[in-house]
C-alpha positions as CSV (number, residue, x, y, z in Angstrom):
1,M,-7.3,-12.4,17.6
2,K,-4.4,-13.4,15.5
3,D,-6.5,-13.7,12.3
4,S,-7.6,-10.0,12.8
5,V,-4.0,-8.9,13.0
6,S,-2.9,-11.0,9.9
7,N,-6.0,-10.3,7.8
8,P,-8.1,-7.3,9.1
9,M,-9.8,-7.0,5.7
10,A,-11.3,-10.6,6.3
11,V,-12.6,-9.5,9.7
12,F,-14.1,-6.3,8.0
13,Q,-15.9,-8.4,5.4
14,Q,-17.1,-11.0,7.9
15,E,-18.4,-8.4,10.5
16,A,-19.8,-5.8,8.1
17,P,-20.3,-7.5,4.7
18,E,-22.6,-4.8,3.2
19,V,-20.2,-2.0,4.2
20,A,-17.2,-4.0,3.0
21,K,-18.9,-4.5,-0.4
22,A,-19.6,-0.7,-0.7
23,F,-15.9,-0.1,0.2
24,D,-14.8,-2.6,-2.4
25,N,-17.0,-0.9,-5.0
26,L,-15.4,2.4,-4.1
27,I,-11.9,1.0,-4.5
28,Q,-12.8,-0.5,-7.9
29,S,-14.2,2.9,-9.0
30,L,-10.9,4.5,-8.1
31,V,-8.8,1.8,-9.7
32,S,-10.8,2.2,-12.9
33,S,-10.5,5.9,-13.1
34,K,-8.3,7.2,-16.0
35,G,-6.6,10.2,-14.6
36,L,-3.4,8.2,-13.3
37,D,-2.0,5.0,-14.5
38,E,-2.2,2.0,-12.2
39,K,1.5,2.1,-11.2
40,T,1.3,5.7,-10.2
41,K,-1.9,5.1,-8.2
42,Q,0.0,2.4,-6.2
43,L,2.8,4.8,-5.6
44,V,0.3,7.4,-4.3
45,Y,-1.3,4.8,-2.0
46,I,2.2,3.9,-0.7
47,A,2.9,7.6,0.2
48,M,-0.6,8.0,1.7
49,K,-0.3,4.9,3.9
50,A,3.2,5.9,4.9
51,T,1.9,9.2,6.4
52,E,-0.3,7.2,8.8
53,P,2.0,5.1,9.1
54,D,0.5,1.9,8.1
55,E,3.2,-0.7,7.5
56,M,0.8,-3.6,6.5
57,A,-0.9,-1.4,3.7
58,V,2.5,-0.1,2.6
59,K,3.8,-3.7,2.1
60,F,0.6,-4.6,0.3
61,H,0.8,-1.6,-2.1
62,V,4.6,-2.1,-2.7
63,S,3.8,-5.6,-4.0
64,M,1.2,-4.3,-6.3
65,A,3.4,-1.4,-7.5
66,K,6.3,-3.8,-8.1
67,K,4.1,-6.0,-10.3
68,L,3.1,-3.0,-12.3
69,G,6.7,-2.1,-13.0
70,A,7.6,0.4,-10.2
71,T,11.3,0.5,-9.3
72,K,12.7,0.4,-5.7
73,E,13.7,4.0,-6.2
74,E,10.2,5.0,-7.1
75,V,8.9,3.3,-4.0
76,T,11.5,4.9,-1.9
77,D,10.8,8.4,-3.3
78,A,7.0,7.9,-2.7
79,I,7.8,7.3,0.9
80,L,10.3,10.2,1.1
81,M,7.7,12.5,-0.2
82,T,5.8,12.1,3.1
83,L,8.6,14.0,5.0
84,T,7.0,17.3,4.2
85,V,3.5,16.2,5.3
86,S,4.1,14.0,8.3
87,G,7.8,14.3,9.2
88,I,10.2,11.4,9.8
89,K,7.7,8.9,11.4
90,G,6.3,7.5,8.1
91,V,9.9,7.1,6.7
92,V,11.3,5.3,9.7
93,S,8.1,3.2,10.2
94,C,7.6,2.2,6.6
95,L,10.7,2.5,4.5
96,P,12.5,-0.4,5.9
97,A,9.4,-2.7,5.4
98,A,8.8,-1.3,1.9
99,V,12.4,-2.1,0.8
100,K,12.2,-5.5,2.4
101,Q,8.8,-6.3,0.7
102,F,10.1,-5.0,-2.6
103,E,13.2,-7.2,-2.4
104,E,10.9,-10.2,-1.4
105,V,8.7,-9.6,-4.4
106,T,11.7,-9.4,-6.6
107,R,13.2,-12.7,-5.2
108,T,9.9,-14.6,-5.6
109,A,9.2,-13.3,-9.1
110,G,12.7,-14.1,-10.4
């Protein structure tokens, strides 16, 4: 059970490989679209996941955004934008984890 908590995507791939592959192809199509640059897409993902609130996904996308050059202020603003959509729950659930993850990625990269 611990593996499904620590890596739910691995369970998804193991239990439904064809669906997981189709999902991966969808994600790759979105990533390769040209309307938004990669950093902006990650900031959008952070905001969308904060509305749920999905702390694990927010942390994953914060790492990706940071590697693409996002600042802590951009990550914070992406989460704060959710206030008008989902209220305070995404901010209080995800902002502390996002800041901690950003700082961790900064520490390990430097």
